[in-house]
Structures are given as C-alpha cells and as structure tokens.
C-alpha positions, -999 to +999 in steps of 0.1 A: -001+000+000+015+034-013+013+064+010+032+097+012+050+106+042+029+139+045-001+117+047+010+094+073+019+127+094-015+140+089-032+108+101-008+106+132-007+146+140+029+142+138+056+167+130+073+158+093+108+169+085+122+167+048+104+156+017+067+153+029+059+138-007+083+108-003+062+076-010+066+045+011+050+012+010+055-008+043+071-004+078+105-021+085+128-027+113+158-002+105+187-027+097+168-042+072+145-015+055+145-011+019+143+023+000+105+022-001+101+013+036+094+036+065+120+027+094+107+023+126+137+043+144+117+053+175+146+051+199+186+059+196+187+022+200+169+011+170+182+042+153+216+027+152+204+001+127+198+028+101+232+027+088+229-009+079+195-004+059+184+014+030+158+035+045+153+070+032+127+080+057+120+069+095+099+075+125+119+091+154+111+094+190+111+128+211+145+142+215+160+127+182+172+148+154+165+136+120+198+153+104+217+130+124+207+101+102+212+110+065+173+105+060+153+122+032+124+125+055+112+118+092+085+117+115+089+128+150+065+113+172+060+123+211+050+086+223+065+058+195+044+030+205+010+049+205+021+060+169+026+027+159-013+020+163-018+048+139+010+038+112-004+005+111-042+016+107-029+038+078-011+011+061-033-019+067-057-024+037-081-046+056-098-079+044-105-080+008-145-083+011-163-072-023-190-048-021-225-063-021-235-098-015-217-127-031-237-151-054-226-181-033-242-165-001-274-183+012-296-156+029-329-165+044-357-143+029-368-131+063-333-116+070-327-081+070-297-070+055-285-032+064-274-006+036-238-009+027-233-043+040-207-067+021-212-102+022-186-128+011-186-161-004-205-191+011-219-171+039-250-184+056-274-162+072-303-177+088-340-166+096-350-132+111-312-124+114-307-087+116-275-076+099-263-039+105-253-010+081-219-014+066-212-048+081-186-071+066-189-106+065-158-128+053-163-159+036-175-192+053-194-172+082-228-186+096-251-166+114-278-184+130-316-176+133-328-145+155-291-132+156-285-094+155-253-081+143-248-043+147-235-016+123-198-015+110-191-050+124-164-073+107-168-108+109-134-126+098-135-162+079-151-190+093-168-173+125-201-190+138-227-167+152-256-187+174-291-182+174-304-150+194-267-137+198-265-098+201-236-083+188-230-045+191-218-019+167-182-019+154-173-053+167-144-072+151-146-111+155-114-129+142-114-161+123-125-194+137-145-177+168-180-193+177-203-169+195-232-184+214-225-222+215-242-243+240-233-241+276-226-282+276-242-288+310-252-323+323-267-337+354-272-373+370-305-383+385-286-395+415-253-376+431-225-381+404-191-394+411-178-360+407-200-346+434-190-375+456-152-370+452-158-332+461-177-338+493-154-365+504-123-349+495-111-374+470-129-405+483-156-421+460-164-455+442-172-450+405-204-464+396-221-464+363-246-434+358-267-418+331-263-382+323-290-359+312-285-324+292-297-293+305-303-273+280-292-238+274-320-214+268-301-180+271-279-165+247-248-141+242-247-103+242-215-085+229-214-050+235-203-021+211-165-017+200-153-052+214-127-072+197-127-111+199-095-134+191-093-161+165-108-194+179-125-180+206-155-198+220 
C-alpha cells in the first residue's frame, strides 16, 4: 500500500521533516529497511540500525534529530508505541470483501440486510437475522436464526454466530471464533461421582451413571467496540 510521508503525518498528527511527498509502501526494522519502507527507529537504540539499511525515511522518537541519520524525510512522534497504532492503521488495507452480496451466499428471505453491507462467499445467514449497515462478513461465516449483528461489524473467515446472539456496533471477530455455542451442562439423577469426590475430598466409588442434558435457553450479548480473538468460544 503506497502512502506519502505527509499523509502519514496528517493521520498521526505528527511533525514531518524533509520531503513530505516521499512515498513508502510498508514498515520495517531499520537495519533491514528497503528504500520504499518506513523505518521504525523510535529510539536511539533502534536508530543505530539505520546505517545498515536502505531506508530514506524513518519514524523517530522525542529528542531525536533527524539530521543525524542521513534521511530524506522523518516523522517525529512524542509517544512512539502509540504512534505505531496509527501507522499500522494507515497501512492496513483490511480484509478483501467485495461490496454487495456474493452469489454463493445463502440468505434467508426473512433476514434484514443493512445498507452498505458486504457479504462474502459461502456465507449462510439464517431466519430473522438482522445485519447492520456497513457490516462486513468474510467467507464461510454462518449467522444463525434470530441473531442481531450491529453496524460496522467485521466478522472474519469461518466465524459462527449462534441463534439469538446480539453483537453490538463496530465489533471485530477474528477467524474461527464461535459466539453463542451451547453451555454443555449435564446432570445425573443421583449424586454423580464428581459430586461425591468433592464432598469426600477424593474418596468415592465409581459407579455407572446416566447423564441428562440441561438445555441452554439463554444466549450471548456482545457490546459495542469489542474485539474477539481467533478461535474464541
């Protein structure tokens, strides 16, 4: 992704020195940076590596003089790690989900799809689902009946949203997560061996027992601005 030093400075609210029109394509450690990469030399320790790389531009921390490093351009930021959040956001193109609804998606006729939503290949959306405006749904996602997915939500590849789950606005769910699966609760007609062990501090005789499933009648509610990691259940 190509972007100028000036554009990055504007996004970060950072001070720019030198050639603001210099174009960079990615970020790099200083010692291995190429001529089209922005070196992350945000302390004097890392800046030492600039001599071994080919970077023409770098991000520098407070109190560092860009003229010391033979650069064509530099950004000076007061809090380097916080600036890294803005830098990565400016250079991240995000997932490639085409606008509209992919022809292989299966969407129940009763579902409500918000304006500007993008739905990828092999997505399944169930009965009475509400999908918010500008929601982005990657491939192989399934959203079960009665679920509500808010505005500007991003569901990555393979996410499973269970029935009646409510997901707020601007939520990001990473690949493979399952939201709203069964609670997996069981009970025996009589005291189970596990219960006996707990009561007797380890002394119990194992007996053959039957197990009866306790059904999960509730669901999951996720608030606004939440991010859920890959393979979370």
